[in-house]
Structure formats: structure tokens, C-alpha cells
Backbone as ProteinMPNN parsed JSONL, in Angstrom:
{"seq_chain_A": "MPQLSNQESRGFTHYFRMSAADLVAAGTSAKTIGVVPRGGIVTNAAVTVLTAIAGAADITLTLGVTGTAAGLLASTDLDALVATAYNTGTLVDTEPGYVNNTTSPVNIIATLGGTVSGITAGEIVFGLTILDPFSIALNA", "coords_chain_A": {"N_chain_A": [[-1.696, 54.617, 34.461], [-4.594, 54.538, 36.409], [-7.002, 57.161, 36.981], [-8.132, 58.816, 39.994], [-11.463, 58.243, 41.097], [-12.964, 60.185, 42.376], [-12.06, 63.346, 42.513], [-12.225, 65.42, 44.266], [-11.339, 67.236, 47.214], [-12.004, 66.102, 50.411], [-11.367, 66.531, 53.026], [-11.787, 65.878, 56.441], [-12.847, 62.534, 57.073], [-14.465, 61.253, 58.866], [-16.723, 61.944, 61.521], [-17.625, 62.842, 64.88], [-19.903, 63.809, 67.237], [-20.388, 65.396, 70.395], [-22.609, 66.345, 72.844], [-23.285, 68.477, 75.736], [-24.73, 66.849, 77.502], [-23.956, 64.327, 76.541], [-21.231, 64.41, 77.165], [-21.276, 64.533, 79.972], [-22.539, 62.073, 80.488], [-20.587, 60.327, 79.523], [-18.618, 60.569, 81.402], [-15.56, 59.989, 83.182], [-14.541, 57.756, 82.061], [-13.045, 55.813, 79.432], [-14.371, 56.365, 76.256], [-15.593, 54.768, 73.454], [-15.444, 56.053, 70.272], [-15.245, 55.427, 67.663], [-13.732, 53.316, 65.11], [-10.605, 52.068, 63.885], [-10.159, 50.5, 60.952], [-8.881, 47.175, 60.098], [-5.643, 47.382, 58.842], [-6.061, 50.053, 58.402], [-5.506, 53.66, 58.339], [-4.956, 56.472, 60.334], [-4.744, 59.721, 59.598], [-5.244, 62.33, 60.396], [-6.442, 64.06, 63.269], [-8.764, 65.825, 65.169], [-10.262, 68.051, 67.57], [-12.98, 70.125, 67.959], [-14.407, 72.926, 69.501], [-17.687, 73.565, 69.539], [-19.714, 74.764, 71.026], [-19.035, 76.598, 73.872], [-17.621, 75.014, 76.737], [-19.252, 74.869, 79.812], [-19.802, 75.322, 83.357], [-17.893, 73.733, 84.554], [-14.443, 74.056, 85.215], [-12.195, 72.596, 84.726], [-11.879, 70.709, 82.718], [-10.486, 68.162, 80.808], [-9.275, 66.506, 77.842], [-8.385, 63.556, 76.141], [-7.487, 61.838, 73.167], [-7.294, 58.822, 71.519], [-6.145, 55.541, 70.688], [-6.982, 52.139, 71.501], [-4.756, 51.112, 73.907], [-3.014, 53.245, 73.544], [-3.868, 55.881, 74.821], [-3.685, 58.682, 74.5], [-2.787, 59.078, 71.963], [-3.696, 60.31, 69.583], [-4.752, 62.869, 70.148], [-3.121, 64.757, 72.46], [-3.326, 65.445, 76.012], [-5.745, 67.854, 76.394], [-6.864, 71.021, 77.363], [-9.99, 71.299, 77.606], [-12.144, 73.025, 78.334], [-10.912, 75.474, 78.122], [-10.207, 75.645, 75.519], [-10.182, 77.48, 72.62], [-10.833, 77.142, 69.908], [-9.836, 74.828, 68.046], [-8.065, 71.782, 68.581], [-5.421, 70.029, 67.16], [-3.996, 67.14, 65.864], [-2.116, 66.534, 68.061], [-1.133, 64.331, 69.325], [1.209, 61.591, 69.802], [1.013, 59.531, 67.943], [0.21, 60.555, 65.527], [2.032, 62.43, 64.749], [3.956, 61.895, 62.924], [4.636, 60.868, 59.544], [2.964, 58.131, 57.957], [0.992, 58.632, 59.784], [-1.142, 57.173, 62.285], [-0.999, 53.759, 61.908], [-2.944, 50.944, 61.653], [-1.736, 48.115, 61.728], [-2.763, 45.467, 61.876], [-4.839, 42.498, 62.007], [-7.327, 43.022, 62.941], [-9.975, 45.359, 63.827], [-9.253, 48.463, 65.567], [-10.162, 50.206, 68.454], [-11.102, 53.66, 68.624], [-10.648, 55.951, 71.113], [-12.03, 58.298, 73.388], [-11.22, 60.201, 76.205], [-12.274, 61.836, 79.029], [-11.314, 64.204, 81.549], [-11.35, 65.626, 84.873], [-13.941, 67.599, 86.517], [-16.338, 66.316, 85.328], [-19.032, 65.793, 85.761], [-20.02, 68.247, 86.428], [-20.479, 69.715, 84.142], [-22.501, 71.934, 82.378], [-23.155, 73.024, 79.967], [-22.207, 72.971, 76.517], [-20.566, 71.776, 73.561], [-18.86, 69.554, 71.48], [-16.972, 68.522, 68.596], [-15.457, 65.817, 66.988], [-13.082, 65.407, 64.442], [-11.884, 63.194, 62.061], [-9.484, 61.808, 59.874], [-9.605, 58.959, 58.231], [-8.143, 56.447, 56.516], [-8.889, 53.677, 54.5], [-7.488, 51.115, 53.171], [-8.353, 48.491, 52.468], [-11.066, 48.807, 51.911], [-10.913, 50.5, 49.717], [-9.618, 48.808, 47.921], [-11.564, 46.828, 47.569], [-13.532, 48.237, 46.251], [-12.384, 49.051, 43.913]], "CA_chain_A": [[-2.215, 54.603, 35.818], [-5.955, 55.071, 36.422], [-7.274, 58.361, 37.765], [-9.072, 58.652, 41.095], [-12.827, 58.473, 40.626], [-13.453, 61.419, 42.975], [-10.869, 64.164, 42.659], [-12.474, 66.5, 45.207], [-10.783, 67.084, 48.546], [-13.088, 66.021, 51.383], [-10.923, 66.83, 54.378], [-12.051, 64.793, 57.379], [-13.743, 61.499, 56.554], [-15.326, 60.769, 59.94], [-17.056, 62.941, 62.536], [-18.361, 62.367, 66.042], [-20.329, 64.98, 68.004], [-20.793, 65.157, 71.781], [-23.266, 67.464, 73.519], [-23.003, 68.523, 77.169], [-25.308, 65.636, 78.097], [-23.088, 63.209, 76.155], [-19.988, 64.538, 77.915], [-21.569, 64.135, 81.352], [-22.816, 60.631, 80.471], [-19.328, 59.608, 79.295], [-17.816, 60.597, 82.624], [-14.111, 59.956, 82.974], [-14.164, 56.464, 81.467], [-12.771, 55.859, 77.995], [-15.563, 56.169, 75.428], [-15.281, 54.429, 72.07], [-16.162, 56.924, 69.339], [-15.089, 54.905, 66.31], [-12.727, 52.263, 64.96], [-9.671, 52.086, 62.76], [-10.272, 49.142, 60.416], [-7.608, 46.472, 59.879], [-4.88, 48.016, 57.773], [-6.456, 51.449, 58.266], [-4.549, 54.693, 58.71], [-5.501, 57.759, 60.781], [-3.773, 60.755, 59.237], [-5.572, 63.575, 61.081], [-7.401, 63.999, 64.372], [-9.0, 67.153, 65.727], [-11.466, 68.298, 68.347], [-13.4, 71.51, 67.823], [-15.441, 73.345, 70.435], [-18.782, 74.252, 68.848], [-20.315, 75.59, 72.074], [-18.09, 76.603, 74.987], [-17.898, 74.187, 77.905], [-19.606, 75.684, 80.975], [-20.154, 74.586, 84.567], [-16.684, 73.146, 85.13], [-13.28, 74.76, 84.673], [-11.033, 71.713, 84.771], [-12.162, 69.595, 81.807], [-9.435, 67.807, 79.859], [-9.655, 65.467, 76.89], [-7.385, 62.884, 75.324], [-8.066, 61.005, 72.114], [-6.297, 57.874, 71.068], [-6.608, 54.21, 70.321], [-6.759, 51.166, 72.565], [-3.333, 50.913, 74.173], [-2.333, 54.544, 73.52], [-5.051, 56.722, 75.039], [-3.478, 60.071, 74.063], [-1.989, 58.991, 70.74], [-4.177, 61.176, 68.5], [-4.745, 64.207, 70.749], [-2.582, 64.767, 73.814], [-4.226, 66.082, 76.964], [-6.179, 69.179, 75.946], [-7.728, 71.732, 78.308], [-11.17, 71.446, 76.757], [-12.955, 74.208, 78.651], [-10.157, 76.67, 77.735], [-9.925, 75.575, 74.081], [-10.925, 78.523, 71.913], [-11.366, 76.647, 68.638], [-9.529, 73.467, 67.638], [-6.781, 71.122, 68.838], [-5.219, 69.257, 65.941], [-2.825, 66.263, 65.734], [-1.124, 66.758, 69.106], [-0.693, 63.039, 69.859], [2.449, 61.03, 69.247], [0.754, 58.584, 66.851], [-0.065, 61.256, 64.267], [3.0, 63.496, 64.492], [4.871, 61.448, 61.876], [3.945, 60.347, 58.367], [1.701, 58.651, 57.444], [0.041, 58.753, 60.882], [-1.309, 55.905, 62.988], [-1.33, 52.644, 61.026], [-3.405, 49.728, 62.329], [-1.161, 47.026, 60.947], [-3.208, 44.209, 62.469], [-5.948, 41.878, 61.272], [-8.572, 43.366, 63.637], [-10.193, 46.791, 64.062], [-8.778, 49.02, 66.83], [-11.066, 51.264, 68.901], [-10.683, 55.044, 68.849], [-11.238, 56.249, 72.41], [-11.947, 59.642, 73.964], [-11.263, 60.136, 77.659], [-12.384, 63.141, 79.675], [-10.837, 64.31, 82.918], [-11.872, 66.781, 85.586], [-15.262, 67.504, 87.133], [-17.225, 66.131, 84.172], [-20.433, 65.853, 86.208], [-20.403, 69.65, 86.572], [-20.705, 70.364, 82.846], [-23.89, 72.36, 82.182], [-23.346, 73.402, 78.566], [-21.044, 72.727, 75.677], [-20.671, 70.799, 72.481], [-17.619, 69.381, 70.746], [-17.018, 67.577, 67.479], [-14.189, 65.239, 66.582], [-12.906, 65.159, 63.019], [-10.813, 62.233, 61.816], [-9.257, 61.326, 58.512], [-9.276, 57.543, 58.329], [-8.021, 55.812, 55.209], [-9.148, 52.242, 54.597], [-7.024, 50.5, 51.931], [-9.147, 47.322, 52.101], [-12.289, 49.321, 51.307], [-10.548, 50.997, 48.393], [-9.32, 47.65, 47.082], [-12.802, 46.132, 47.252], [-14.342, 49.063, 45.37], [-11.611, 49.472, 42.733]], "C_chain_A": [[-3.612, 55.208, 35.809], [-6.066, 56.305, 37.31], [-8.196, 58.017, 38.927], [-10.471, 58.963, 40.604], [-13.431, 59.739, 41.214], [-12.247, 62.292, 43.278], [-11.078, 65.344, 43.61], [-11.822, 66.193, 46.549], [-11.921, 67.116, 49.553], [-12.653, 66.403, 52.778], [-11.152, 65.646, 55.293], [-13.063, 63.817, 56.784], [-14.755, 61.031, 57.585], [-15.502, 61.855, 60.997], [-17.785, 62.273, 63.692], [-18.645, 63.573, 66.915], [-20.739, 64.559, 69.406], [-21.375, 66.438, 72.362], [-22.852, 67.467, 74.993], [-23.534, 67.265, 77.855], [-24.466, 64.408, 77.769], [-21.789, 63.218, 76.957], [-20.188, 64.076, 79.361], [-21.788, 62.626, 81.425], [-21.536, 59.814, 80.293], [-18.494, 59.543, 80.565], [-16.336, 60.593, 82.306], [-13.626, 58.597, 82.475], [-13.893, 56.651, 79.983], [-14.051, 55.536, 77.23], [-15.132, 55.873, 74.001], [-16.121, 55.305, 71.15], [-16.038, 56.448, 67.891], [-14.069, 53.779, 66.302], [-11.82, 52.581, 63.783], [-9.717, 50.67, 62.205], [-8.896, 48.493, 60.253], [-6.903, 47.101, 58.682], [-5.185, 49.492, 57.582], [-5.4, 52.408, 58.789], [-5.318, 55.928, 59.158], [-4.435, 58.803, 60.494], [-4.017, 62.075, 59.951], [-6.587, 63.318, 62.172], [-7.532, 65.398, 64.961], [-10.225, 67.13, 66.625], [-11.733, 69.79, 68.244], [-14.507, 71.791, 68.82], [-16.484, 74.133, 69.65], [-19.497, 75.214, 69.785], [-19.412, 75.475, 73.288], [-18.567, 75.713, 76.137], [-18.178, 75.12, 79.085], [-19.923, 74.77, 82.145], [-18.989, 73.914, 85.246], [-15.486, 73.797, 84.446], [-12.025, 73.902, 84.649], [-11.163, 70.528, 83.812], [-11.005, 69.391, 80.827], [-9.939, 66.676, 78.962], [-8.404, 64.876, 76.281], [-8.126, 62.036, 74.302], [-6.974, 60.089, 71.608], [-6.925, 56.583, 70.612], [-6.337, 53.28, 71.494], [-5.258, 50.922, 72.712], [-2.526, 52.193, 74.189], [-3.405, 55.623, 73.605], [-4.898, 58.161, 74.559], [-2.706, 60.122, 72.743], [-2.424, 59.897, 69.607], [-4.238, 62.637, 68.945], [-4.21, 64.071, 72.165], [-3.548, 65.508, 74.715], [-4.475, 67.539, 76.584], [-7.103, 69.773, 76.99], [-8.977, 72.142, 77.546], [-11.983, 72.699, 77.058], [-12.23, 75.511, 78.321], [-9.87, 76.705, 76.227], [-10.806, 76.571, 73.334], [-11.556, 77.977, 70.637], [-11.069, 75.165, 68.449], [-8.155, 73.026, 68.123], [-6.609, 70.097, 67.723], [-3.916, 68.466, 66.005], [-1.756, 66.491, 66.794], [-0.588, 65.461, 69.708], [0.51, 62.484, 69.135], [2.211, 60.082, 68.075], [0.532, 59.269, 65.506], [0.923, 62.379, 63.983], [4.082, 63.085, 63.504], [4.043, 60.914, 60.706], [3.963, 58.833, 58.397], [0.68, 58.933, 58.519], [-0.032, 57.427, 61.609], [-1.76, 54.839, 62.006], [-1.739, 51.446, 61.88], [-2.948, 48.543, 61.497], [-1.457, 45.686, 61.614], [-4.341, 43.648, 61.618], [-7.3, 42.186, 61.9], [-8.735, 44.874, 63.752], [-9.659, 47.198, 65.443], [-9.7, 50.178, 67.199], [-10.372, 52.612, 68.997], [-11.407, 55.472, 70.12], [-10.992, 57.7, 72.816], [-12.073, 59.492, 75.468], [-11.268, 61.55, 78.217], [-11.802, 63.067, 81.075], [-11.433, 65.547, 83.557], [-13.25, 66.509, 86.156], [-16.323, 67.426, 86.034], [-18.69, 66.247, 84.58], [-20.928, 67.289, 86.363], [-20.687, 70.365, 85.266], [-22.194, 70.671, 82.685], [-24.185, 72.758, 80.746], [-22.072, 73.065, 77.807], [-21.333, 71.697, 74.606], [-19.342, 70.772, 71.742], [-17.857, 68.445, 69.572], [-15.596, 67.12, 67.188], [-14.198, 65.107, 65.062], [-11.714, 64.24, 62.835], [-10.693, 61.963, 60.329], [-8.754, 59.9, 58.643], [-9.278, 56.957, 56.917], [-8.15, 54.305, 55.387], [-8.745, 51.566, 53.288], [-7.829, 49.28, 51.508], [-10.446, 47.746, 51.429], [-12.022, 49.815, 49.884], [-10.329, 49.818, 47.437], [-10.578, 46.915, 46.668], [-13.662, 46.898, 46.28], [-13.629, 49.486, 44.102], [-12.053, 48.732, 41.49]], "O_chain_A": [[-3.803, 56.291, 35.255], [-5.311, 56.465, 38.269], [-8.952, 57.048, 38.862], [-10.65, 59.857, 39.777], [-14.331, 60.32, 40.608], [-11.491, 62.004, 44.206], [-10.189, 66.186, 43.744], [-11.758, 65.038, 46.97], [-12.721, 68.052, 49.555], [-13.504, 66.585, 53.648], [-10.759, 64.526, 54.968], [-14.001, 64.21, 56.09], [-15.791, 60.472, 57.227], [-14.566, 62.584, 61.325], [-18.473, 61.269, 63.511], [-17.72, 64.29, 67.297], [-21.355, 63.51, 69.597], [-20.723, 67.482, 72.372], [-22.15, 66.562, 75.444], [-22.852, 66.683, 78.698], [-24.279, 63.54, 78.622], [-21.304, 62.168, 77.379], [-19.377, 63.326, 79.903], [-21.274, 61.971, 82.332], [-21.416, 58.725, 80.854], [-17.753, 58.585, 80.782], [-15.908, 61.128, 81.284], [-12.425, 58.328, 82.472], [-14.451, 57.549, 79.352], [-14.728, 54.551, 77.524], [-14.384, 56.648, 73.404], [-17.35, 55.308, 71.231], [-16.665, 57.015, 66.996], [-13.6, 53.342, 67.353], [-12.205, 53.258, 62.829], [-9.354, 49.726, 62.906], [-7.873, 49.178, 60.267], [-7.512, 47.319, 57.635], [-4.624, 50.124, 56.687], [-4.524, 52.034, 59.568], [-6.222, 56.387, 58.461], [-3.352, 58.773, 61.078], [-3.088, 62.868, 60.101], [-7.475, 62.478, 62.033], [-6.534, 66.07, 65.219], [-11.114, 66.294, 66.461], [-10.833, 70.612, 68.418], [-15.434, 70.997, 68.971], [-16.209, 75.227, 69.157], [-19.844, 76.331, 69.401], [-19.06, 74.367, 73.694], [-19.754, 75.669, 76.461], [-17.419, 76.058, 79.326], [-20.268, 73.602, 81.964], [-19.09, 73.555, 86.42], [-15.514, 74.058, 83.243], [-10.914, 74.424, 84.562], [-10.612, 69.458, 84.073], [-10.6, 70.311, 80.118], [-10.905, 65.986, 79.29], [-7.468, 65.6, 75.942], [-9.243, 61.578, 74.542], [-5.865, 60.529, 71.306], [-8.086, 56.541, 70.203], [-5.547, 53.605, 72.38], [-4.581, 50.567, 71.747], [-1.453, 52.232, 74.789], [-3.8, 56.205, 72.595], [-5.898, 58.803, 74.238], [-2.043, 61.118, 72.452], [-1.61, 60.231, 68.746], [-3.826, 63.533, 68.209], [-4.783, 63.35, 72.981], [-4.492, 66.134, 74.232], [-3.548, 68.341, 76.471], [-8.026, 69.105, 77.456], [-9.016, 73.201, 76.919], [-12.459, 73.364, 76.138], [-12.871, 76.56, 78.247], [-9.344, 77.697, 75.723], [-12.032, 76.504, 73.411], [-12.696, 78.316, 70.318], [-11.945, 74.327, 68.665], [-7.196, 73.798, 68.083], [-7.55, 69.379, 67.385], [-2.846, 69.05, 66.18], [-0.582, 66.63, 66.448], [0.33, 65.501, 70.527], [0.797, 62.857, 67.998], [3.127, 59.851, 67.285], [0.654, 58.634, 64.459], [0.697, 63.193, 63.088], [5.025, 63.84, 63.269], [2.879, 60.552, 60.877], [4.962, 58.278, 58.856], [-0.406, 59.427, 58.213], [0.911, 56.638, 61.558], [-2.787, 54.994, 61.346], [-0.972, 50.99, 62.728], [-3.694, 48.034, 60.661], [-0.56, 44.886, 61.88], [-4.747, 44.257, 60.628], [-8.321, 41.669, 61.446], [-7.741, 45.6, 63.773], [-9.617, 46.386, 66.367], [-9.99, 51.034, 66.364], [-9.211, 52.703, 69.397], [-12.631, 55.373, 70.205], [-9.908, 58.249, 72.619], [-12.924, 58.748, 75.956], [-10.386, 62.356, 77.918], [-11.796, 62.01, 81.707], [-11.961, 66.418, 82.866], [-13.681, 65.361, 86.268], [-17.104, 68.358, 85.841], [-19.504, 66.755, 83.809], [-22.136, 67.52, 86.422], [-21.101, 71.524, 85.284], [-23.04, 69.79, 82.834], [-25.348, 72.822, 80.35], [-21.003, 72.898, 78.394], [-22.229, 70.863, 74.739], [-18.77, 71.813, 71.42], [-18.817, 67.676, 69.557], [-14.661, 67.92, 67.148], [-15.212, 64.737, 64.472], [-10.646, 64.487, 63.396], [-11.694, 61.9, 59.616], [-7.637, 59.656, 59.099], [-10.294, 56.975, 56.223], [-7.584, 53.731, 56.317], [-9.57, 51.449, 52.382], [-7.983, 49.041, 50.31], [-10.882, 47.106, 50.471], [-12.812, 49.574, 48.971], [-10.793, 49.832, 46.298], [-10.666, 46.427, 45.541], [-14.448, 46.296, 45.549], [-14.203, 50.209, 43.288], [-11.51, 48.962, 40.409]]}, "name": "protein", "num_of_chains": 1, "seq": "MPQLSNQESRGFTHYFRMSAADLVAAGTSAKTIGVVPRGGIVTNAAVTVLTAIAGAADITLTLGVTGTAAGLLASTDLDALVATAYNTGTLVDTEPGYVNNTTSPVNIIATLGGTVSGITAGEIVFGLTILDPFSIALNA"}
């Protein structure tokens, strides 16, 4: 059996950062922050508060995929989050995680709730571990 070409642990494979201005601009509509490729697997999903949310005290966040809006991160009180929410959605609470067993990419969506227009400061970053077997197969 061949060895992996890179034996280092990388942790999250994909990141997406949102500043206070990005959060306000997103509003309460679902915002696409990435995609799960066909046959892809999301094994981990997290949101980390880099700078505390200010200006509104009712901000919530869900992270999921098209059709299951809170599948990766269940509703999280974002302005009260001290550090990180990790894998709280139903799609990633079992092994191997969320599998896109279709022939098309599926959007990863973040949805904010609360008085988003009142946000005056804050910054968050999403971390995702997305495995892409087709990419691996093409590069093997």
C-alpha cells in the first residue's frame, strides 16, 4: 500500500472570514461561503470569534448546506460565544460527517439572525474540513 505524500496533519482545510461589515452586508439571508464538491465529505465545522460582536446582543448563526441550514452548526448565540462552536449540527455528529453523495456541488450556507444591522464591531472565521475524493483520485 502506498504511503500518503504529505503525512503532516493540517487540521481544517478551508477557511472563511467575515468582518463586522461583512456580517451587516449578509443580513439575515443565507450566504454561500463555500461548496462541498460532488462526492465530498465535511468532517468538521467550526466558527471562532476573533473579535467580539458589538452593537447587537441577539445575533445568532447557523451553518449548513442547501436543504439543511443548521446541519453543520446548530443555532449559536454568536455575540455570547466566547471562543468556538464546533460540530453542533446533525449532519456532522456521526461518522464520517456530511457526505455529498450527488453528482453536483452543494452550497455551504451561513445564516445570521437577530438585529444584524446593529453590529458595529466583530469578526468571525469559519473552519471546515472538506475531503474531496475526486481531487485525490485525479492527483494520485
